C-alpha positions as CSV (number, residue, x, y, z in Angstrom):
1,M,72.0,120.7,90.9
2,A,74.6,118.7,89.9
3,K,75.3,115.2,91.3
4,K,79.2,115.5,93.4
5,A,81.4,113.2,92.5
6,A,85.4,112.9,92.7
7,D,87.6,114.4,91.3
8,W,89.5,111.5,89.2
9,D,88.0,108.9,87.2
10,P,88.7,106.1,86.9
11,A,88.8,104.9,83.0
12,N,91.6,107.1,83.0
13,T,93.8,106.3,85.8
14,L,96.5,104.0,86.2
15,V,97.7,103.3,89.8
16,L,100.8,101.3,90.8
17,V,100.7,99.5,94.4
18,L,104.5,98.0,94.9
19,G,105.2,96.0,97.4
20,L,108.4,95.0,98.5
21,G,108.9,92.3,101.4
22,L,106.2,92.5,103.4
23,E,105.9,89.2,104.2
24,D,108.1,90.9,107.6
25,W,104.2,91.9,109.2
26,A,102.2,89.0,107.6
27,D,99.8,87.2,110.7
28,P,98.8,83.7,109.8
29,D,95.5,85.5,111.8
30,D,94.4,87.5,109.9
31,P,93.9,86.9,106.3
32,T,93.1,90.8,106.3
33,W,96.8,91.3,106.4
34,R,97.5,92.3,103.0
35,R,95.5,95.4,102.8
36,H,98.1,96.6,99.7
37,A,96.2,93.8,97.0
38,T,93.1,95.3,98.6
39,L,94.2,99.2,97.6
40,A,94.7,97.5,94.2
41,D,91.6,95.4,94.2
42,F,89.2,98.7,95.5
43,F,90.2,100.6,91.8
44,R,89.7,97.6,89.9
45,K,86.3,97.5,91.7
46,S,85.8,101.1,91.0
47,G,85.9,100.4,87.4
48,V,90.0,101.3,86.8
49,P,90.1,99.0,84.1
50,A,92.2,95.3,85.0
51,D,95.0,97.3,83.1
52,Q,95.6,100.2,84.1
53,V,95.9,98.6,87.5
54,L,99.4,97.3,88.8
55,L,99.6,95.0,91.5
56,W,104.4,94.2,91.8
57,E,105.6,92.5,95.3
58,D,108.6,91.1,96.0
59,D,110.9,89.5,92.4
60,H,107.6,91.3,90.5
61,G,108.9,95.0,92.5
62,R,112.9,94.3,91.6
63,P,114.3,97.4,90.7
64,D,115.2,96.2,87.1
65,R,112.2,95.7,86.0
66,V,110.0,98.4,87.5
67,R,112.7,100.4,85.4
68,R,111.8,98.3,82.2
69,K,108.5,97.5,82.8
70,L,107.4,101.3,84.1
71,P,107.9,103.4,81.3
72,A,105.6,101.5,79.4
73,F,102.6,102.2,81.4
74,L,103.1,105.6,82.0
75,Q,102.9,106.1,78.3
76,N,99.7,105.2,78.5
77,S,97.9,108.0,79.5
78,D,97.0,111.4,78.5
79,E,97.1,115.2,79.8
80,D,94.0,114.5,81.9
81,T,95.7,111.2,83.5
82,L,95.8,110.6,87.5
83,F,98.6,108.2,88.5
84,V,98.6,106.6,91.4
85,F,101.6,104.6,93.3
86,Y,101.6,103.1,96.7
87,Y,104.5,102.0,98.5
88,A,104.1,99.1,101.1
89,G,107.5,97.8,102.6
90,H,111.0,98.8,103.9
91,G,111.8,102.3,103.0
92,S,115.8,103.2,103.8
93,K,117.5,107.2,104.0
94,E,121.1,106.8,103.3
95,E,124.5,108.3,103.1
96,D,123.3,110.3,99.8
97,D,120.4,111.5,101.3
98,D,117.9,110.1,99.2
99,F,115.4,107.6,99.5
100,Y,115.0,104.4,98.8
101,F,112.1,101.5,98.0
102,C,113.6,98.7,99.5
103,H,113.6,95.3,97.8
104,P,114.2,91.9,100.2
105,T,116.7,90.5,98.3
106,A,117.7,91.8,95.5
107,D,121.3,94.1,95.8
108,E,119.8,97.0,94.8
109,S,117.0,99.5,95.4
110,L,115.1,101.6,93.6
111,S,115.4,105.3,94.8
112,Q,113.0,108.3,94.7
113,T,115.5,109.9,92.3
114,E,115.1,107.3,89.7
115,L,110.8,107.1,90.5
116,F,110.4,110.5,90.5
117,Q,112.5,110.7,86.5
118,L,110.5,107.8,85.7
119,I,107.8,109.7,86.0
120,E,108.5,112.7,84.6
121,D,110.0,111.6,81.4
122,N,107.5,109.5,80.3
123,F,103.7,110.0,82.0
124,N,102.0,111.9,79.6
125,G,99.6,113.7,82.1
126,Y,99.8,116.2,85.0
127,R,98.2,114.9,88.5
128,V,100.2,112.0,90.7
129,L,99.1,110.6,93.8
130,L,102.1,108.9,95.8
131,L,101.1,107.0,98.9
132,A,104.1,105.9,101.1
133,D,103.2,103.3,104.2
134,C,107.7,102.8,105.7
135,C,110.0,104.3,107.3
136,H,111.8,107.6,105.5
137,S,108.7,107.4,103.5
138,G,108.3,111.5,104.1
139,S,111.4,112.1,101.8
140,L,108.5,112.1,99.2
141,A,106.5,115.0,100.2
142,R,110.2,116.5,100.9
143,E,110.5,115.9,97.8
144,V,107.5,117.5,96.5
145,E,108.3,120.4,98.0
146,T,111.3,121.4,96.8
147,R,111.4,120.3,93.3
148,E,111.5,121.9,90.5
149,T,108.5,120.8,88.0
150,E,105.7,120.7,85.8
151,Y,103.2,117.5,87.2
152,Y,101.2,118.2,90.3
153,Y,102.3,116.5,93.1
154,A,100.6,114.9,96.0
155,A,102.4,113.0,98.8
156,L,101.0,111.7,101.3
157,T,103.6,109.4,103.8
158,S,102.8,106.9,107.0
159,A,105.8,108.6,108.6
160,T,108.7,111.6,108.3
161,S,111.5,111.6,106.3
162,D,114.0,111.4,109.5
163,I,111.2,108.5,111.2
164,V,110.9,104.4,110.9
165,S,107.0,103.8,110.9
166,T,104.7,101.2,112.3
167,G,104.9,97.7,110.9
168,N,100.6,98.3,111.5
169,W,98.3,99.2,108.4
170,T,96.8,102.3,110.1
171,F,97.9,104.4,107.0
172,T,96.7,102.2,104.5
173,D,93.3,101.3,106.6
174,C,92.6,105.7,106.6
175,V,93.7,105.5,102.9
176,L,90.8,102.7,102.0
177,G,88.6,104.4,104.4
178,A,89.0,107.9,102.2
179,L,88.4,106.0,99.0
180,R,85.4,104.3,100.4
181,G,84.2,107.5,100.8
182,E,84.2,106.7,104.9
183,A,81.2,109.7,106.6
184,S,83.5,110.2,109.7
185,L,86.3,112.0,107.0
186,D,83.8,114.2,105.6
187,T,84.9,117.1,108.1
188,D,83.2,119.7,106.6
189,Q,79.8,118.0,105.7
190,D,79.8,118.8,102.1
191,G,79.2,115.1,101.1
192,T,83.1,113.9,99.6
193,V,86.3,113.9,101.0
194,S,88.8,115.4,100.1
195,F,93.1,115.0,99.8
196,G,93.1,117.6,102.4
197,E,90.5,115.8,104.8
198,L,92.6,112.8,104.0
199,C,95.7,114.1,105.1
200,D,94.5,116.1,108.1
201,Y,92.6,112.2,109.0
202,V,96.0,110.7,108.5
203,V,97.6,113.3,110.8
204,Q,95.8,112.4,113.8
205,Q,95.1,108.7,113.6
206,M,99.0,108.2,113.6
207,R,99.4,110.6,116.5
208,D,97.5,109.0,118.5
209,V,97.3,106.0,117.3
210,E,100.4,105.1,116.5
211,D,102.5,107.7,118.1
212,Q,104.2,108.4,115.9
213,P,104.2,112.0,113.1
214,A,103.0,111.4,109.8
215,D,103.8,114.0,105.9
216,F,102.3,115.7,103.6
217,Q,102.7,117.4,100.8
218,A,101.2,118.9,97.3
219,T,102.2,121.3,94.4
220,E,100.1,124.4,93.7
221,G,98.1,122.5,90.5
222,F,97.7,119.7,93.2
223,D,94.6,121.7,95.5
224,A,94.0,120.1,98.8
225,S,90.2,119.7,97.8
226,F,91.0,117.5,95.2
227,R,88.2,114.9,96.0
228,L,88.8,111.1,96.2
229,A,85.6,110.1,97.5
230,I,81.7,110.8,97.9
231,V,80.6,109.9,101.5
232,R,78.6,106.5,100.9
233,D,76.5,107.3,103.7
234,L,75.6,110.9,103.1
235,A,72.5,110.7,105.7
236,R,74.5,109.6,108.9
237,A,77.3,111.8,107.8
238,R,74.8,114.9,108.3
239,R,73.5,114.1,111.8
240,R,77.2,114.2,113.0
């Protein structure tokens, strides 16, 4: 029997972790509060080449810099490349009904409309995973639901498009748990953690722990069975 494997290849994965204004939630008594950096480090340790993982925070994540630097990063891809975009920070839904990733000091913010356009103008692959831990982040999921595109998008967010989000790291901890292959997420006990299982877990955790709804959506080309990780302790998972 062939050994199970995740459905993404670290050597052919691009990751952008964007963190804006996170000092607002810094906990001086908790040295692990920078979960966004932990996520970037996870991908590096999993075999994604260092130059294929970007961790942009505050000044490095200014909208003008994203517009200048992201295209070349995305162009380093082929049709089998997975692009993972993760955002944590402030999110805003404005009168123009667009969603914005809000920079703490810049005069302007990057909109989700710009993000999708940057991806589709420059990314040579098809599969894109969008993760957002911020207020109104469900706007990404609603865009995926209605967007006419040849790209295979999946979006998972800490909140729906119409509400603010907790300042805790519950959502991101769920994502880290899934990518690390924690057995508790393997609800069908097949030895893997799928995107669908992560979505269900995030919805449950955000409801039970934070008393708020999460959101997710995927296009037809990004199946819920997409395997994010192999369960680390398969024997323990099967005893549950």
